[in-house]
N, C-alpha and C positions, 0 to 999 in steps of 0.2 A: 778479469774481475767480473765483467758482465756475465761471462759464461758460468762462473761459480754462483752468482746471484740467481741465474735462471735455474740451475740445478737445485739450489736451496728452495726456490719457489715450487719446483716440481715435487721435491720431497715433502714439503709442507702440505701440498694439495693431496698427494697420495696418502700420507698418514692421516690427515684430517678426514678425507672422504671415506677411508676404509676402516675407520674406528668402529668397533662393534657397539660402542655406546653412542647415544644420541648427542650430537655436539653442535654448538652455535658459536659464532663470533658476534659479540654485541657491543654497540657503541653505548657506553654507560651514560653519556650526556643526555640522550633522549630515548634510550631503551630500544633503538632500532636494530634490526638484525642485519649484520654486514654479510654473513655467510652462514650456510647450513650444510651439514654433511648428508650423505646418502641415507644413512640409517634414520636420521630424524625425518627427512623428506618422505621416506617410505612409511614411517609410523603415522605421519600426518596425512599421507595420501595426497600431497600437493606438489606441484612442480616448483623448482627453485624460484622462478620469477614471482610466484604468489606468496613467497615467504620473505625473501630478501627485501628490506625496506619497511617491513611491517614491525610493529612493536612486539617484543618478546612475550609480554604478558597476554597479548591477544592470541598468539599461536599456541603457547604451551599451557596457559592457565585459563584460556577462554574468558578473559576479563577485559574490562575497558579502562582499567587504571592500574598503576604499579602495585605490587604486593605490599600490604600494610599490616595484614593479620599476623598476630604473634605466632600462630601455628605455621605461618609460611614466611618466616624471616628470610629477607632477600640477601643471599651471600654476595651478590654482585657488588653491592655498596661496600661491603666489608673488604673485599679484594681491592677495590679501587682506593680505599682509604689506607690500607696497610701494605699494599703491593705484595700481598702474600696469598696463598691458596686459602679458600674458605669453604666450609661444607654446610649443608642444611638438608632437612628431610621435607619433601614437598609432595603435593598431589598435582599431577599433570593430567591433561585430558586429551584423548586421541581424537581421530577424525569423526568418530561416532559420538563424541562427548561423553565417553565412558572414562571414569577415573582410573588412574593407575599410580602406584606409590613408588617414589624414586629417591635415591641419594643424589644430591647435586654437589658438584665440585666446580668452583670458579677460580680462575687464576688471571692475574693482571699480566697483559702482554702489550708490546709496542707494535703498532701497525705502521703502514707506509708513512713517511714524513714524520715519524715519531708520535703518531697519533695514539692516544690512550684507548685501548680496547680490552675487552674481557672475554676469555675463553670459558664457555659454559658447557660442562659435560654432565650428563645424567645417566644413571643406570638403575634398573629395578632393584629395590631393596627388599629385605625379608618382610612379608606382608604383616605378620602378627606384630612385629616391632613397630611398623608404621601405624597399624591400627591402634596400638596402645597409646601412641603419641597424639593421634588426631581425634580419637573418639571423645566427644564432650560429655558433660554430665547428662544431657538429655538422651543421648544415644545409650549411655549406660543404663538409664532408667528403662528404655525400650527393651534392651537385652534382658533386664531383670523381669520385665513383664512377660516377655516371651517364654522365659524359663518357668515362670509361675503358671502360664497358660498350658504349658506342656504337661504339668502334673496336677493342676487343680481344675475342678469343674467350674466353668464360668458362671453358672446359674446359682449354685449353692455355696461356692467357696471352699468346699471340702475336697479331699483328694478325688481324682477321677478314676475311671475303670482301668485305664492304661497304667497308672501308677500302682493301683492295687494289684494287678496281675504281675507286675514286676516285683513288688514288695512281698507278696505272699510266699513264693518259693524260698526267698531269702530268710524269712522268719521261721519257716518250717525247718529249713536246714540248721539254723542256729539252735532251735529248740531241741532237735534230735542230737546235735553234736554235744550240747552242754546238758542234755537231759532235763530240760525245763518244760513245764506244761505250757501248752499253747491252745487257745480256743478261737473259734470263728463264730460270729453272730450275724445272721442275715435278717434284715428288717424289711417288711413290705407294708405300705399304707393300704388299708382296705378300701376298695371301691374308689380309687382316686380318679378314675375316668369319669365317674358321675359328677365329681366336683368340677372337672374341666368342662363337662357338657353344660352344667347349669350356670356356673359363675364365669366361665370363660378362661382361656389359657393364661391370660395376664394374672388373674387372681391365683390360678393354680400354680404358676411359676413362683410367685411371691410366697405362697403357702409352703412350697417345697423348700425354699430358702429358709423360711422361719422354722420349719420342722428340723432341717439339718442343724441349725443353730441351737435349737432346743436339745437335740441329742448330744451335740458337741459339748455343750456346757454341763452335761450330766455325766461325762466320761472322765476317766483318770487321764493324767498328762501322758502316760505311756500308751494309751489306747489310740488306735489309728482309725478314723472314720473316713469312708470313701463312698461315693455314689456308684452303685453297681449297675443299675439300669432303670430308667423311668422313675418310678416311685419306690425303688428298692435301694437300700443302703446296706453296707457291710462294715463290721467292726473287727479289726484285728486286735486280739488281746494277748499280749505276751505275758509270760509268768502267771497264767490264769488257768485253773482247772475247771472242769465242767460245772461244779457246784457254784463257784464264784461267778462264772459266766451266766449261769441260770439266775443267780441272785441279781445280777445287773439287769438282765432282760426283764425280770419281774418288777424290779424297781422302776425301770423305764415305763412299763405298762401302767403301773400305779400312778406315777407322776402324770402320764399322758391322759389318763382317764379323768383327771380333775382340771386339766389345762384347756383353755379356750384360746385359739389363735384368732387374733383380730387383724384383718386385712381391710384397710379403709373402714367402711361401715359393716363389713361382713364378719360375722363371728362363726367359727367352724371348730367342731371337736373332731379329732382324728382317732381312729383305732388302728392297731397294727397286729400283724402276725410275726412271730420271731422263730427262727430255726437256729439251733445251737449244735456245733460239732467240735469235739476236742481231739487233738492229735493223739492217736493210740493205735498200735498195731493190732490190738485185740478187737477193734471195732471197724476194721477195714478203713481206717483213716490215717494211714501211715505215709501218704504223699500229699502234696498240696492239692492236686486235682481231685483225689478221693475225698479229701477234707471238704473241699468246696461242694462237691456233689452230695456229700452227707448233709451238710448244712442246708442245701437246697431241698433235699427230701424232707428234712425236719420242718422246714418252712412250709412246704406243701401240706404236710400233716396238720400244722398249726392252722393254716387257712381253712382246711376241711373241718376243723374242730370248732370254728367260730371266731369271733373277734377278740382281740386282746389276749391271745393265747401264746405261751412259749413252750416249744417242744425241743427236747434234747435227743439227738440222734441215737445215743447209746441205748435209751429206753426203747426207741422205735426198732432198732436192730435186734435187741433182745427179744422183743415181742415177735418179730418176724422169725427169728431162729427157733423159738419155742413152738410157734405155730407150725413151722415146717415139719417138726418131729411129731406133733400131737394131732394135727387137724384130720378130721374125718370127712367123708363125703357129705354127710348131713351138715357139718359145720361149714364146709365150703359153700353150700347153698346159703347159709345164714350170713357168711362173710360177704357174699355177692349182694344179698339183700341190703346189708348195712351200707355197702358202698353205693348202691343205687339210691338209698335213702339219703345218705350224706350229699350225694351229687344233687339230688332234688332240693335239699335244704340250702345248698350253696347257691343254686339258681334262684331260689326264693329270696335269699339274702341280697343277691345282686339286684333283683327287681325292687325289693323293699328300700335298699339304700338309694337307688335311683329316684324312687318316689319321694323319699325323705329329702333328698337334695333338691328335687323339683319343688317341694313344698317350701323349702328354705329360700327359694328364689323369690318368694313373696316379699322378702326383706327389701328388695330393690323398689317395691311398690308400696308396701305398708310395713315400715320398720318394726312397729309394735307387734305385728303378727308373728314374725320369725323369732324375735327375742322372747316373746311370750310363750311360744310353743316349747322352747327348751326348758323354761322354768316350770311349765305345766307338767312335764313328764315326771320330774322329781316329786312334785306335790301329789299327783294322783297315785303314784306308786306308794307313797307313805300312807295314804288313806286305804288303798287296796290291801296292803300288808296288815294294817291295823284291824281290818274286818275279816282277815283270814282267807283272802281269795287264793285260789289255786295258781300254780305257776303259769298255766295256760291262760287263765283269765288276766293275770298280771301282764303277760306278753301282749294280749289284745288291748288292755287298758293303755299300755305304753304306746302302742301303735295308734290307738284312737286319739290320744293326747297330741301326738306328733302331727296327725293328719286332719284334726277336727276342722281346721279352717282352710283346707286345701281348695275348697270350692270358691274362695275369694279370687282365685285366678280368673274367674269368669265375670268379675265385677269391675266396672269402669274405675280407672285411676282417679277421676274427678270426684267420685263418690268416696273412695277409700281415703283420700287425702283431704277431704273437705273439713275445714276448721269450724264452720258454723253448723247450726242444727240442720239435720237432713229434712228434706221435704217428704211428704207422705209417699210420693212416687219413688223417691230415692230409697226410702226405708223398705218399700216393697221389693226393690232390687236386692238390697242387702239380705232380706229374708230368703232369697233364692239360694244363697251359698251352701246351706246344708244339702240340698238336693243335688246341686252341681257336684259337690264333693263326693257324695254317695255314688253318683253316676261314674265319676272318674275311676273309683276303686272297685266298683261292682264286678267288673270283668276279670279281676285278679282273684283266682280261686282261693288262695290261702289267706286272703283278707276278707273272706265272706263274713266272719264274725265281727269285723271292725265296721262294716257298713252301717249297722244300727247305731253305733256310737256317733259316727259322723253325721248321720241323718237326724238324730233326735237329741243332740246335746243342747238345743235351744228350746226344748219342751219345758213346761213349767208345772209344778205340783198341782196347781189349781186348774190346769187344762187350757190356760190362756197363752201358751207358748206356740212355737211354730216348728216344722211345717204341718204337722198332723194333728195338733191340738190334743195330744195324749195327756192323761191325767193320772196323778198318784203313781202307783206301782205298775201302771201300764207302760210307763217310761222304763226302758231297759236300765238295769242297775248301773252298768258301766257308763251309760250316757248320762245318768244322774250325777255320777262322780265327776265326769269331765265337765258337765254343765256348771256345777258348783265351783270347781277349780277355775274354770274359764272366767266366771264373774269375779271371783276373788282376785285373780291376777289382773284383771282389767281395772279393778278399783284401786289397787296399790301401784298402778303404773301411770305415768304422765301420758295424757292424751292431748291431741291438738286443741281440744275445746275446754280442758280443765286440768288442774294439777292433780297429782296422785294423793289419795287418802293414805293416812297412816294405817299400819296393820290393825291397830286397835279400833280405829274408825271403821275400817272395812269389815272386820269381824262383827262389829256392832250392827252394821247394815244387814249383813247376812242373817244374823240372829233375829232381827226385827222382821225379815221377810220369810223366815222359815215357816213351813206349813202353807204359806200362800204361793211362794215361788219355788221353794226347794224342799227336799227331803230333810225333815228336822233332825233325824238321827245322824245323817251324814254331816249336816252343818255342825252339830255338837262335837262330832269326831274331829272335824277340821279345826274348830275353836280350841279343842284340847291339844291337838298336835302343834298348832301355831303359838299357843300360849306357853309351851314348855321353854 
């Protein structure tokens, strides 16, 4: 009888120790481990003496108390209660505290002297099934966020470049298969670097996000907007021919030309170039990469042509094809001259936009100055057109209005922001800003005709202005226009030391001071225009 019992014990130990699954014998009364097989000891990296006598939850769950979580229902208690096998899905932790997912089977057994024990066996379960059971709502949200970040630009919230490059060939394939029109529109914000340089990248980033939202709300539900690179965006337009795509681009430009983006106290107007390409075998746009290349070439032509311009690649390609067959050596020289001229104009525009952005930085020091300059431009152009100025003079007038107070960059903040009356010394400092402004732009060749406007916009008709004391028609015409508009805008704006006058009151003051301070003819034109 004793021999059979010994054989049974040997068989039990052999089976228990050689199980491929991790196995424990647990005393359910206090959760202590009575025995552990080789597989479990190897997984834990511990010798038997460091496991036997320890609590089961300490070894396999790395906890300090029994399982209570609903996600980790303890099958041991169920087996003890029913005397039947019980199962559960658990997270266990190995010797490195790394989690692994297991199916647990527990069974009620009798130990020596009839002692109640529980056999605890666990084996690795299918990972996805376990994950589905244990992932809580917070984890699901994290997964959703990761999916969102994989396809969305974190700054603007629109689709990112990676998503666009995956979506483009799919849409081109669909359009070709079902013979549907498909167009691509590339957008690029003009001179965005100067905005970052002047206002800082924080304002620039928020401006990009606001611009993306502006474009998104102007599109159809079927259109897909993505950030292509930097300040470039791209629109995928399914079921859209080139005329409809061009209509959309022109509509965006029109809306944008009258829109002011407000970021904190900063007000910024943006201009864009747009390039349009439509899927067509006749225009070398029959694949997604050729289509993208065509849109990029059209965008470059738009940028070369000025601000707020939309160019369709089909017209560009047609021009190139016709030129290839018809161009003469003499015309080749002219084409080269035009290219050099356009390149020069583009460089001039970059410089001018940088100076404009620099002048707008006055907003941080003197809010009135920056806001006032934007309104001045519209006003002086109305006067200039009314008296029949040439386009070249109108361009100089616009530049003069934008830059007339740029010299205030050299005036102390304490003077610019002073709410009480200026002292005579402070007023003398203020009177220096036309000279400072003229010196800033004097070195820029293409602004040579703007220098007199900036320098003399504070001269007065009776010769009592500054800095040169010019009188009557000695004052340059464009400086007279800017001077009148400057005073009018100042009168109808709130200042630190007084409230704004009404337009009627302001025009009355100008009329009263005409012939003494201002050109009477120009004042009468302003009154007529503002009274309409």
